[in-house]
C-alpha positions in Angstrom: -17.3 -69.0 21.9 -16.8 -69.2 18.1 -19.7 -66.8 17.6 -18.3 -64.4 20.1 -14.9 -64.4 18.5 -16.5 -64.0 15.1 -18.6 -61.0 16.2 -15.4 -59.5 17.9 -13.5 -59.8 14.7 -16.3 -58.3 12.6 -16.4 -55.4 15.1 -12.6 -54.8 14.9 -12.8 -54.9 11.0 -15.7 -52.4 11.1 -13.8 -50.2 13.5 -10.6 -50.4 11.3 -12.6 -49.2 8.3 -14.3 -46.5 10.1 -10.8 -45.3 11.4 -9.5 -45.5 7.9 -12.4 -43.5 6.5 -12.1 -40.8 9.3 -8.4 -40.6 8.5 -8.9 -40.3 4.8 -11.6 -37.6 5.3 -9.5 -35.8 7.9 -6.9 -35.3 5.2 -9.5 -33.7 3.0 -8.8 -30.0 2.5 -11.8 -27.9 3.4 -11.2 -24.1 3.0 -13.3 -21.1 2.0 -11.8 -18.3 -0.2 -12.7 -14.8 -1.2 -11.6 -13.7 -4.5 -10.3 -10.7 -6.3 -9.9 -10.4 -10.1 -7.1 -8.3 -11.8 -7.5 -7.2 -15.3 -6.6 -4.4 -17.5 -8.8 -1.9 -15.4 -6.6 -2.8 -12.4 -3.4 -2.1 -14.4 -2.6 -5.4 -15.9 -0.9 -5.3 -19.3 -3.0 -8.1 -20.8 -5.8 -10.5 -19.8 -3.6 -13.3 -20.9 -1.3 -14.3 -18.0 1.2 -17.0 -18.7 3.3 -17.1 -15.5 3.1 -15.9 -11.8 6.0 -15.7 -9.4 6.8 -14.2 -6.0 10.2 -12.6 -5.2 12.1 -12.4 -1.8 10.2 -9.2 -0.9 6.7 -10.9 -1.3 5.7 -8.9 -4.3 3.8 -10.8 -7.1 5.2 -10.8 -10.7 3.0 -11.7 -13.6 4.2 -12.5 -17.1 1.5 -11.5 -19.6 1.1 -11.3 -23.4 2.2 -7.7 -23.5 4.9 -7.6 -20.8 5.3 -7.9 -17.1 3.4 -6.6 -14.1 4.5 -6.2 -10.5 1.9 -6.0 -7.7 2.6 -5.2 -4.0 -0.9 -5.2 -2.7 -1.6 -1.5 -3.4 -0.2 -0.6 -6.8 0.4 -2.3 -10.1 3.6 -1.5 -12.1 4.2 -2.4 -15.7 7.4 -3.4 -17.5 8.3 -4.1 -21.1 10.9 -6.6 -22.3 13.1 -4.7 -24.8 12.2 -2.0 -27.3 13.0 -3.4 -30.7 10.2 -6.0 -31.2 10.0 -7.6 -34.6 6.6 -8.3 -36.2 7.8 -11.9 -36.8 8.1 -12.5 -33.1 4.6 -11.5 -32.3 2.9 -14.8 -33.4 2.5 -17.2 -30.5 4.1 -14.9 -28.1 4.5 -15.9 -24.5 6.2 -14.2 -21.4 7.4 -16.6 -18.6 9.1 -15.9 -15.4 11.6 -17.8 -13.2 13.5 -17.2 -9.9 17.1 -18.2 -9.5 18.4 -19.6 -6.1 20.0 -16.2 -5.3 16.5 -14.6 -5.8 17.3 -13.0 -9.1 14.2 -12.6 -11.4 14.4 -13.8 -14.9 11.9 -13.3 -17.7 11.9 -14.9 -21.2 9.8 -15.2 -24.2 9.2 -17.9 -26.8 11.8 -16.5 -29.3 14.7 -17.2 -26.9 15.4 -13.7 -25.3 16.3 -14.1 -21.7 16.1 -10.9 -19.5 17.2 -10.3 -15.9 15.7 -7.8 -13.6 18.1 -5.0 -12.4 16.9 -3.6 -9.2 19.2 -0.6 -9.5 17.8 0.5 -12.9 14.3 -1.1 -12.2 14.4 -2.6 -15.7 14.6 -6.0 -17.4 17.9 -6.1 -19.2 18.8 -8.5 -21.9 21.0 -11.2 -20.5 21.0 -13.8 -23.2 19.8 -14.1 -26.8 19.7 -17.7 -27.7 19.3 -16.7 -31.4 23.0 -15.8 -31.4 24.0 -19.4 -30.4 21.1 -21.6 -31.7 20.1 -21.2 -35.3 17.4 -23.8 -35.9 14.3 -24.9 -34.0 14.3 -22.0 -31.7 11.1 -22.0 -29.6 11.9 -21.5 -25.9 9.3 -23.3 -23.7 10.9 -23.5 -20.3 13.9 -22.0 -18.3 15.1 -23.2 -15.0 18.1 -22.2 -12.9 19.3 -24.9 -10.5 21.1 -24.6 -7.2 24.5 -24.6 -8.9 23.5 -21.6 -11.0 23.1 -23.6 -14.2 20.6 -22.6 -16.9 18.5 -25.5 -18.1 17.0 -24.4 -21.3 14.1 -26.4 -22.8 13.3 -25.9 -26.4 11.0 -27.6 -28.8 14.2 -28.9 -30.5 16.1 -30.2 -27.5 17.6 -29.5 -24.1 20.5 -27.0 -23.6 22.4 -26.2 -20.4 25.1 -23.7 -19.4 26.5 -21.8 -16.5 25.6 -18.2 -16.0 27.5 -16.1 -18.5 28.5 -19.1 -20.7 27.5 -20.3 -24.2 24.6 -22.8 -24.0 25.6 -26.4 -24.7 23.3 -29.0 -26.3 22.5 -31.9 -23.9 19.7 -33.8 -25.8 18.4 -33.1 -29.3 15.8 -35.8 -29.3 13.1 -34.1 -27.2 10.5 -31.4 -27.1 10.9 -30.0 -23.6 7.8 -28.8 -21.8 8.8 -28.5 -18.1 12.0 -28.6 -15.9 12.4 -28.9 -12.2 15.1 -29.7 -9.7 15.1 -32.8 -7.5 17.3 -33.3 -4.4 20.1 -35.0 -6.4 19.2 -34.6 -10.0 17.0 -32.7 -12.6 13.6 -33.7 -13.9 12.9 -32.9 -17.6 9.3 -33.2 -18.9 8.8 -33.7 -22.7 6.0 -34.5 -25.0 6.8 -38.1 -24.9 8.2 -39.1 -21.5 10.0 -38.0 -18.3 13.8 -37.8 -18.3 16.1 -37.7 -15.2 19.5 -36.0 -15.6 22.3 -35.7 -13.1 23.6 -32.2 -12.1 26.6 -32.8 -14.5 24.2 -33.2 -17.4 24.2 -37.0 -17.8 20.9 -38.9 -18.6 20.0 -41.2 -15.8 16.5 -42.3 -16.4 13.7 -42.3 -19.0 10.3 -42.8 -17.3 6.6 -42.7 -18.2 6.9 -43.5 -21.8 4.2 -42.2 -24.2 3.3 -39.5 -21.6 3.0 -35.9 -22.5 4.3 -34.2 -19.4 2.8 -30.7 -18.9 3.9 -29.8 -15.4 6.0 -31.3 -12.5 5.9 -31.0 -8.7 8.6 -32.6 -6.5 7.4 -33.4 -3.0 10.6 -34.4 -1.2 8.9 -35.0 2.2 6.9 -37.7 0.6 9.6 -38.7 -1.7 7.5 -38.5 -4.9 7.4 -36.6 -8.1 4.0 -35.6 -9.2 3.5 -35.3 -13.0 0.7 -33.3 -14.5 -0.1 -34.7 -17.9 -1.7 -33.2 -21.1 -4.9 -35.3 -20.9 -4.3 -38.2 -18.5 -4.6 -36.5 -15.2 -1.6 -36.9 -12.8 1.0 -39.5 -12.3 3.3 -40.2 -9.4 6.9 -41.4 -9.4 8.9 -42.6 -6.3 12.1 -40.6 -5.9 13.7 -43.6 -4.2 13.0 -46.4 -6.7 12.0 -44.4 -9.8 8.9 -46.5 -10.1 5.5 -45.2 -11.1 3.0 -45.4 -8.4 -0.7 -46.0 -8.9 -3.0 -43.0 -8.6 -6.7 -42.3 -8.9 -7.7 -40.0 -12.0 -11.4 -40.9 -12.2 -12.6 -37.6 -11.0 -10.0 -35.5 -12.9 -10.8 -33.6 -16.1 -9.0 -34.8 -19.2 -7.5 -31.5 -19.9 -3.8 -30.2 -19.6 -2.6 -29.7 -16.0 -0.3 -26.7 -16.7 0.5 -25.9 -13.1 0.7 -27.6 -9.7 1.4 -26.2 -6.2 1.5 -27.7 -2.7 -1.5 -26.4 -0.6 -1.0 -28.6 2.5 1.2 -31.5 3.3 -1.4 -33.7 1.9 -3.2 -31.5 -0.6 -2.0 -30.3 -4.0 -3.7 -27.7 -6.2 -4.0 -28.6 -9.9 -4.5 -25.9 -12.6 -6.3 -27.2 -15.6 -6.2 -25.4 -18.9 -10.0 -25.4 -19.4 -11.5 -26.6 -16.1 -10.2 -24.2 -13.4 -8.4 -25.4 -10.3 -9.0 -28.7 -8.4 -7.7 -30.0 -5.0 -6.0 -33.3 -5.1 -5.6 -35.4 -2.0 -2.3 -37.3 -2.0 -3.4 -39.8 0.7 -6.8 -40.7 -0.8 -6.4 -39.7 -4.4 -9.6 -37.8 -4.3 -10.0 -34.7 -6.3 -12.5 -32.0 -6.1 -13.2 -28.7 -7.9 -12.0 -25.7 -5.9 -12.1 -22.6 -8.1 -14.4 -23.1 -11.2 -17.0 -21.3 -13.2 -19.7 -23.4 -11.3 -18.9 -21.8 -7.9 -18.4 -18.4 -9.5 -14.8 -18.3 -8.1 -13.3 -18.1 -11.7 -14.6 -16.5 -14.7 -11.9 -17.9 -17.0 -11.1 -21.6 -16.9 -7.8 -21.6 -18.8 -5.4 -21.8 -15.9 -1.8 -21.4 -16.9 0.0 -20.7 -13.6 -0.5 -21.2 -9.9 1.5 -19.5 -7.1 1.3 -19.3 -3.3 2.4 -16.0 -1.8 4.0 -15.3 1.6 0.5 -14.9 3.2 -0.7 -18.3 1.8 -3.0 -16.7 -0.7 -3.4 -18.5 -4.0 -2.7 -16.6 -7.3 -4.1 -17.9 -10.5 -3.0 -16.8 -13.9 -5.5 -17.6 -16.8 -5.4 -17.3 -20.5 -8.3 -15.0 -21.0 -9.4 -13.6 -17.6 -6.3 -12.0 -16.2 -5.0 -12.9 -12.7 -7.1 -14.0 -9.6 -6.2 -13.6 -6.0 -7.8 -16.2 -3.7 -7.6 -15.3 -0.1 -8.4 -18.0 2.6 -11.2 -17.1 5.0 -11.2 -17.9 8.7 -13.3 -21.0 9.3 -15.2 -19.1 12.0 -16.5 -16.6 9.6 -19.7 -17.1 7.5 -20.5 -14.9 4.4 -24.0 -14.9 3.1 -24.7 -13.2 -0.2 -27.1 -13.3 -3.1 -26.0 -16.2 -5.3 -28.6 -17.1 -8.0 -28.9 -20.8 -8.3 -26.8 -21.5 -5.2 -27.4 -22.3 -1.6 -27.4 -20.4 0.7 -28.4 -17.4 -1.2 -29.9 -14.1 0.1 -32.9 -12.5 -1.7 -30.6 -9.4 -2.0 -27.2 -8.3 -1.1 -28.3 -5.1 0.7 -29.0 -6.3 4.2 -30.8 -3.9 6.5 -31.7 -5.7 9.8 -31.8 -9.0 11.7 -33.7 -11.0 14.2 -33.2 -14.5 15.6 -35.9 -17.0 16.4 -35.8 -19.4 19.4 -35.1 -22.3 16.9 -31.9 -20.6 15.8 -33.2 -19.4 12.4 -31.8 -16.0 11.4 -34.2 -13.7 9.7 -32.5 -11.2 7.4 -34.2 -8.1 6.1 -33.1 -7.0 2.6 -34.1 -4.7 -0.2 -36.1 -7.7 -1.7 -38.0 -9.1 1.2 -36.8 -11.3 4.1 -34.4 -14.3 3.8 -34.7 -16.8 6.6 -31.3 -18.6 7.1 -31.2 -22.0 8.7 -27.6 -22.7 9.9 -28.0 -26.5 10.3 -28.9 -27.2 6.7 -27.1 -24.1 5.4 -30.1 -22.9 3.3 -32.2 -19.9 2.9 -35.9 -19.4 2.2 -37.5 -16.2 0.9 -40.7 -14.4 2.0 -42.1 -11.0 1.3 -40.4 -10.6 -2.1 -40.6 -7.2 -3.7 -40.6 -5.4 -0.3 -37.8 -3.2 0.9 -37.6 -4.3 4.5 -35.7 -1.7 6.5 -36.3 -3.0 10.1 -37.2 -6.2 11.7 -38.0 -7.2 15.3 -39.2 -10.4 17.2 -41.1 -10.6 20.4 -41.0 -13.4 23.1 -43.5 -15.5 21.2 -41.6 -15.5 18.0 -44.0 -12.9 16.3 -42.0 -10.9 13.8 -42.7 -7.3 12.9 -41.2 -6.2 9.5 -41.1 -2.5 8.7 -40.9 -1.6 5.1 -40.2 1.4 3.0 -43.5 2.1 1.2 -45.6 -0.9 2.3 -46.2 -0.4 6.0 -45.6 -3.1 8.7 -46.1 -6.9 8.5 -46.7 -9.1 11.5 -45.5 -12.6 10.8 -45.5 -15.9 12.6 -42.5 -18.2 12.8 -43.3 -19.9 9.6 -43.3 -16.5 7.7 -47.1 -16.4 7.3 -48.6 -12.9 7.5 -50.7 -12.4 10.5 -51.5 -8.6 10.0 -50.4 -6.0 7.4 -50.8 -2.5 8.8 -51.0 0.3 6.2 -51.8 4.0 6.6 -55.1 3.2 4.9 -56.3 0.5 7.4 -54.6 1.6 10.7 -53.3 4.7 12.5 -50.0 4.6 10.7 -49.3 8.1 9.4 -47.1 6.9 6.6 -46.2 3.6 4.9 -42.6 4.6 4.9 -41.2 3.2 8.1 -37.6 3.7 9.4 -37.5 1.4 12.4 -39.6 -1.2 14.3 -39.0 -2.6 17.8 -40.8 -4.9 20.2 -40.3 -4.3 23.9 -40.4 -6.8 26.7 -44.2 -6.3 27.2 -44.6 -7.2 23.4 -45.7 -3.7 22.6 -44.6 -2.7 19.1 -42.9 0.6 18.6 -42.8 2.0 15.0 -40.9 4.9 13.7 -41.5 6.6 10.5 -39.4 8.6 8.1 -41.0 11.9 8.5 -43.8 11.5 11.0 -44.5 10.9 14.7 -43.7 7.8 16.7 -46.4 5.1 17.3 -47.0 2.5 19.8 -49.1 -0.6 19.2 -50.1 -2.0 22.6 -50.1 -5.8 22.7 -53.1 -6.6 24.7 -55.5 -4.0 23.3 -54.1 -3.6 19.8 -54.6 0.2 20.4 -52.5 2.7 18.7 -50.7 5.5 20.5 -48.7 8.2 19.1 -45.9 10.3 20.5 -44.7 13.7 19.4 -41.3 12.3 18.4 -40.5 13.1 14.8 -38.1 11.3 12.3 -37.1 8.4 14.7 -34.1 6.4 13.2 -33.5 3.8 16.0 -35.4 2.4 19.0 -34.0 0.6 22.0 -35.2 -0.4 25.4 -33.4 1.1 28.3 -35.1 -0.8 31.1 -38.5 -2.4 31.8 -40.3 1.0 31.6 -38.2 3.2 29.4 -37.8 3.3 25.6 -35.1 5.3 24.0 -35.6 6.7 20.6 -32.8 8.1 18.4 -34.0 10.8 16.1 -32.3 13.3 13.6 -32.2 15.7 16.6 -31.1 14.0 19.7 -32.4 11.2 22.0 -35.9 10.9 23.4 -36.5 8.8 26.6 -40.1 7.7 27.0 -41.5 6.4 30.3 -44.2 3.9 29.4 -46.0 4.1 32.7 -46.3 7.9 32.9 -46.0 8.7 29.1 -43.5 11.6 30.0 -40.8 12.3 27.4 -37.2 13.6 28.1 -35.6 15.1 24.9 -31.9 15.2 25.5 -28.7 15.8 23.5 -30.6 18.2 21.1 -28.6 20.3 18.7 -29.9 23.4 20.4 -28.6 22.2 23.8 -25.0 22.0 22.8 -24.1 25.5 23.6 -21.4 25.9 20.9 -20.1 22.3 21.3 -19.3 20.4 18.0 -22.0 17.8 18.6 -23.9 15.8 15.9 -27.4 15.2 17.1 -28.4 12.8 14.3 -28.6 9.6 16.4 -28.9 6.4 14.3 -27.7 3.7 16.8 -27.9 3.2 20.6 -26.2 0.7 23.0 -26.8 0.9 26.8 -23.9 0.1 29.2 -26.0 0.5 32.3 -28.8 2.7 33.6 -26.6 5.8 33.5 -24.4 5.4 30.4 -25.1 4.8 26.8 -23.2 4.8 23.5 -24.8 6.9 20.7 -23.7 6.5 17.1 -24.2 9.5 14.9 -24.5 10.1 11.2 -21.4 12.1 10.7 -20.2 13.0 14.2 -18.6 9.7 15.2 -19.3 7.9 18.5 -20.4 9.4 21.8 -20.3 8.0 25.3 -23.1 9.8 27.1 -24.2 10.1 30.7 -27.9 10.1 30.6 -28.2 11.9 34.2 -25.4 14.5 34.0 -25.6 14.8 30.1 -21.9 14.7 29.8 -20.4 13.5 26.5 -17.2 12.1 25.3 -16.5 12.0 21.6 -14.7 9.3 19.6 -14.0 10.0 15.8 -11.6 9.1 13.2 -8.8 10.8 15.1 -9.2 7.9 17.6 -8.9 5.4 14.8 -12.7 5.1 14.1 -13.0 3.9 10.5 -15.5 6.6 9.7 -17.5 9.3 11.6 -20.8 7.7 10.1 -21.6 5.1 12.6 -24.2 2.6 11.3 -24.7 0.2 14.2 -23.6 -0.5 17.7 -23.5 -3.9 19.5 -22.1 -5.0 22.8 -21.2 -8.7 23.0 -21.0 -11.1 26.0 -17.5 -9.9 26.9 -18.7 -6.3 27.1 -17.0 -5.5 23.9 -18.5 -2.6 21.8 -18.6 -3.4 18.1 -19.0 -0.4 15.8 -20.0 -0.6 12.2 -19.5 2.3 9.8 -19.8 3.0 6.1 -16.0 2.4 5.9 -15.7 -0.8 7.9 -15.7 -2.3 11.4 -14.1 -1.4 14.7 -14.3 -2.5 18.3 -13.8 -0.8 21.7 -13.0 -2.9 24.8 -14.8 -2.1 28.0 -13.4 0.6 30.3 -10.9 1.7 31.3 -9.2 1.0 28.1 -11.3 3.2 25.8 -9.0 2.4 22.7 -10.7 1.8 19.4 -9.3 -1.1 17.4 -9.9 -0.9 13.7 -10.7 -4.4 12.3 -10.4 -3.7 8.6 -7.1 -5.2 8.0 -9.0 -8.4 7.1 -10.4 -7.9 3.6 -13.7 -9.6 4.6 -14.3 -7.1 7.4 -13.8 -4.0 5.2 -17.3 -3.2 3.8 -20.1 -0.7 3.8 -22.3 -1.5 6.7 -26.0 -0.5 6.9 -27.8 1.3 9.8 -29.1 -0.9 12.5 -27.9 -4.1 10.8 -26.2 -5.8 13.8 -27.3 -8.6 16.1 -25.7 -10.7 18.8 -26.7 -14.3 18.2 -27.6 -16.8 20.9 -24.4 -18.8 20.4 -22.3 -15.6 21.0 -21.5 -14.9 17.4 -22.1 -11.5 15.7 -24.1 -11.0 12.5 -23.5 -7.7 10.5 -25.5 -6.5 7.5 -23.9 -4.5 4.7 -24.4 -3.6 1.1 -22.6 -6.8 0.1 -24.4 -9.4 2.3 -24.1 -10.7 5.7 -21.0 -11.3 7.8 -21.2 -13.7 10.8 -18.3 -14.2 13.0 -17.1 -15.1 16.5 -16.2 -11.7 18.1 -12.7 -11.4 19.3 -10.3 -8.6 19.3 -7.5 -8.9 16.7 -4.7 -6.4 17.4 -2.5 -7.4 14.6 -3.1 -11.1 13.9 -0.9 -11.2 10.8 2.9 -11.2 10.3 4.0 -7.6 9.9 5.5 -7.1 6.3 8.9 -5.4 6.2 9.0 -1.9 5.1 11.1 -1.6 1.9 12.5 1.4 0.2 11.9 1.0 -3.6 12.8 4.2 -5.3 14.8 7.4 -5.0 14.3 10.1 -7.5 15.8 13.7 -7.8 13.1 16.1 -8.7 13.3 19.0 -11.1 15.9 17.4 -13.5 15.3 16.1 -17.0 14.3 12.4 -17.5 17.6 11.4 -19.1 19.7 12.7 -16.2 17.3 11.0 -13.9 17.7 7.6 -15.6 21.5 8.0 -15.5 21.6 8.9 -11.9 19.2 6.0 -10.7 21.8 3.2 -10.3 24.0 5.3 -8.1 21.0 6.5 -6.1 19.6 3.1 -5.6 22.9 1.7 -4.5 23.2 4.5 -2.0 19.6 3.7 -0.9 20.5 0.2 -0.4 23.5 1.3 1.8 21.2 3.5 3.8 23.7 6.3 3.1 22.8 9.0 0.5 24.9 11.9 -0.3 23.5 14.6 -2.8 24.8 17.7 -4.2 23.2 21.0 -3.4 21.6 21.1 -6.8 19.8 17.9 -6.1 18.3 19.0 -2.8 14.7 18.2 -3.9 13.9 14.5 -4.0 11.3 11.8 -3.8 11.5 8.4 -2.0 9.2 5.4 -2.6 8.5 2.7 -0.2 6.1 -0.2 0.3 5.0 -2.9 2.5 4.0 -6.0 0.5 0.7 -7.4 1.8 -2.4 -8.5 -0.2 -4.8 -9.3 2.6 -4.0 -6.5 5.1 -3.0 -3.6 2.9 -5.9 -1.5 4.2 -4.5 -1.7 7.7 -1.1 -0.4 6.9 -0.3 3.2 7.1 2.9 5.2 7.2 4.5 8.1 8.9 8.0 9.7 8.3 10.2 12.4 9.7 13.5 14.0 8.4 15.4 14.6 11.7 16.8 18.1 11.5 14.2 19.2 9.0 10.8 18.2 10.5 9.7 19.0 13.9 7.1 16.0 14.1 6.0 13.0 12.3 4.2 13.3 9.0 1.4 10.8 8.3 0.6 9.0 5.1 -2.1 6.5 4.6 -2.8 5.8 0.9 0.4 7.1 -0.5 3.7 5.2 -0.8 6.1 8.0 -1.5 7.2 11.1 0.3 8.8 14.2 -1.1 11.1 17.0 0.2 11.9 20.2 -1.6 14.8 22.7 -1.1 16.4 20.9 1.8 19.2 23.0 3.3 22.8 21.7 3.3 23.5 19.5 6.2 23.3 15.9 7.6 19.8 14.4 8.2 18.3 11.1 9.4 15.2 10.0 7.4 13.0 7.8 9.4 10.0 6.0 7.9 7.8 3.5 9.8 4.7 1.6 9.0 2.0 1.1 11.6 -1.3 -0.7 12.1 -4.5 1.4 11.8 -6.1 -1.4 13.8 -3.9 -1.3 16.9 -1.5 1.6 16.3 1.4 -0.8 16.8 4.6 -0.1 14.8 5.0 -2.8 12.1 8.4 -2.0 10.7 10.7 0.9 10.2 13.7 2.0 8.2 16.4 4.7 8.7 18.5 6.3 6.1 21.2 9.0 6.5 21.0 11.8 4.0 23.7 14.3 3.4 23.0 17.5 1.3 26.4 18.8 0.3 27.2 22.6 0.4 27.0 24.5 -2.8 30.4 25.3 -4.4 30.3 28.9 -3.1 30.0 27.7 0.4 32.8 25.1 0.5 36.0 25.3 2.4 38.1 26.0 -0.7 35.6 28.6 -1.8 35.9 30.3 1.7 39.7 30.1 1.4 39.6 31.7 -2.0 37.4 34.4 -0.6 39.8 35.0 2.2 42.8 35.2 -0.1 40.9 37.6 -2.4 39.8 39.7 0.5 43.3 39.8 2.0 44.6 40.9 -1.4 42.0 43.5 -1.8 42.8 44.8 1.7 46.5 44.8 0.9 45.9 46.8 -2.3 43.8 49.2 -0.4 46.5 49.6 2.3 49.1 50.0 -0.2 47.2 52.6 -2.2 46.3 54.4 1.0 50.0 54.5 1.9 51.0 55.7 -1.6 48.3 58.4 -1.2 49.7 59.4 2.2 53.2 59.6 0.7 52.1 61.6 -2.3 50.1 63.9 0.0 53.2 64.3 2.2 55.4 65.0 -0.8 52.8 67.4 -2.2 52.8 69.3 1.1 56.5 69.4 1.1 56.8 70.7 -2.4 54.0 73.2 -1.6 55.9 74.3 1.4 59.1 74.5 -0.7 57.5 76.4 -3.4 56.0 78.7 -0.9 59.3 79.3 0.5 60.7 79.7 -2.9 58.2 82.4 -3.6 59.1 84.1 -0.4 62.8 83.9 -1.1 62.5 85.1 -4.7 60.8 88.4 -3.8 63.6 89.5 -1.5 66.3 88.2 -4.1 64.6 90.3 -6.7 64.7 93.3 -4.4 68.4 92.5 -3.6 69.2 92.2 -7.4 68.1 95.7 -8.3 70.6 97.4 -6.0 73.4 95.1 -7.1 72.6 96.0 -10.7 72.9 99.6 -9.8 76.1 99.1 -7.9 77.6 97.3 -10.9 77.1 100.4 -13.0 78.7 102.6 -10.4 82.2 103.2 -11.7 83.4 104.9 -8.6 83.6 101.7 -6.8 86.9 100.0 -6.1 87.9 97.1 -8.3 87.7 94.7 -5.6 84.3 95.9 -4.6 83.1 95.6 -8.2 84.5 92.1 -8.5 82.7 91.1 -5.2 79.5 92.7 -6.5 79.7 91.0 -9.8 80.3 87.7 -8.0 77.3 88.3 -5.8 75.3 89.3 -8.8 76.3 86.2 -10.7 75.2 83.9 -7.8 72.1 85.8 -7.2 71.1 85.2 -10.9 71.9 81.5 -10.5 69.8 81.3 -7.4 67.0 83.1 -9.2 67.3 80.7 -12.2 67.0 77.7 -9.7 63.9 79.3 -8.1 62.4 79.9 -11.5 63.0 76.1 -12.5 61.4 75.0 -9.3 58.4 77.0 -10.0 58.2 75.8 -13.5 58.2 72.2 -12.3 55.5 72.9 -9.8 53.4 74.6 -12.5 53.8 71.5 -14.8 52.7 69.3 -12.1 49.4 71.2 -11.6 48.6 72.1 -15.3 48.3 70.3 -18.6 51.7 71.6 -19.9 54.0 69.0 -21.5 57.7 69.5 -20.6 60.2 69.3 -23.6 63.1 67.3 -22.8 66.5 68.0 -24.5 69.9 66.4 -24.1 72.4 68.8 -22.3 76.0 68.3 -23.2 
């Protein structure tokens, strides 16, 4: 009874410790990453990166020795802080970044100049110069803006605080501030000698961790602890409820400054060491392990100054001498094999040409430097045939492997990698030692294709060679038990093993004017009638082997490239297509829609011809110029969160830079309001936009349309700006949308109203002026015409009157002559003489009047000037 109870107790204790061990190890963070380095060649201002931050748009900002950089996943932009830099400020220069609670971005340097980013001007504008308020001991180490919009300013000579827009007030002069962060109800201030806790109203509450050089702080409210990164003593932990220091393990941590810390998972924190790279620290077990170091070749610079996690859970690392590094988590179902000298597993060479899998699960990988045999259980590789460029490899049912080389014939190997036979052109019927492809069929016959000569068959039972008049074979596949298909540079050849008959189909001469690429370098059979053919430049073809009908798929159907390297059909009948520009897949009929798989950075690579295999466990192995990619096949339409489309710039073209700078704030404000009004002189413009993504940028493309101007959508892939020139006056709707190259799905869209005003000469008031002017002209013309008609009428009247006067004058003259004679006749009676005299006098008056009328008419029609005299 006692013995049984004791044994039961021992068993329970053992189970408890096993459970504790399993729980502790379950918290251990295991994750693989792929890395990208950003230096001056990628647009970074300097290789010395002091600070990294991410804004609300998801873009990454980096503070460097020579300014600030912004990266959106596609392009790097550079900014400068101020223009009047003094030589005395250059020594010990640093540039740091901080984000306020309202998402405003601030930048500051060690000499106390604080800048704020203005989105409307796209510039960092001087916000506060501490030198105007603080005159001694001015070295700015840290700036933090709390939730109450207070600026906490840490100097080497003390702590200052102020509200935005106010004068800094001294809080504590007895400290050298190194780090500042906000706690749920207070502020934590790290110094070179301790940790100080202040209330939000600037009162000192606690002094903790005496004689501790605090280098960085990380509050973890969910765990109610404050993690402290020290200068050379690892990490410390403070309880936020009791303010007591908690015991931690530092045995496995380097004794170098922890300049930055970020939370990776609820139980794991990343520690950035100045001199030792990045470590993971498990909060539950206290265990620390190197994650990004020089040892595992993830970092080339160990001086880590800043860590940042972006919106896609990527890790950004700012280093003192190596620029910035982007660490992107890889899927746990994906395996990457590359050549890594001194590490395991390591391939013999990164250029992978072919595969075969043994019955024991070992994967044989043909490379440009022999064969690497990868053992998945122990995750190690062993190398055979070094120095040989192995282009093709095949295995028969008895695990005999044939390796075709470029320049050294073909090797037959056993499962241990030992050479059984080595066939060369000098000791066999091989016409050339330069082989392109080898393939075992189900009868264990070996088919060998050469670069420039005929096809050969090595029969298994007899070891006799047989040649076929098939030139320049590039791939070989077995169609059925008796038919071998050979892809050549000019079509497909089907060989019947029993009869020896050959059928050469899909030749270039058989196309009858069709645009068909007959260079076949990959084959995948669907059934006895249909096969997929991959061409070198013509894309993908679905072919009927009986009717010889073809259906083409190219980049127009979202194929990454028209140079198809390999084809593979998985267990779910999915067709996987490798190209020189990445990977794609095509579900079984009737879908027939190609899905581009290059939105994952790890998938986008240059794949080699025939380097694809379906493994026994259902995974797919693909060979490329950068190693082996092994993954579980599944279609990913758009497995990432679609980034929002953001309009980043609006610029008027064909104006000078000064006017463009002056107009930018107004234009950016209109762009933010989605309503833009432009004068007719500014009817040529450029709009910039972006979708911030670092892992999936290659999958994002754009299309746009100006409704009322364009008839259809315009496509953009690698450009993040659009331009319109000489847009006619009117109202338009500019529609921009991002879509996935992988699935064709719309990711995000933006619509902006654009109005081009009429030119001044086409406005309503101009037309009113035109109307008034026209009416005036018409009035003048009418009045002139009226005067002309009146003048004409008067002239006609005068002419008529003058004509009558002439007609009257002649008879009057004829009458005057007799009257003159009668006046001289003395025989007349006195009354008669008086009457004649009266008649003569009136006749003379009438003649004088007629003469005057004729004189006026003469003056009007000649250049005579009348002489006017006063008559009394």
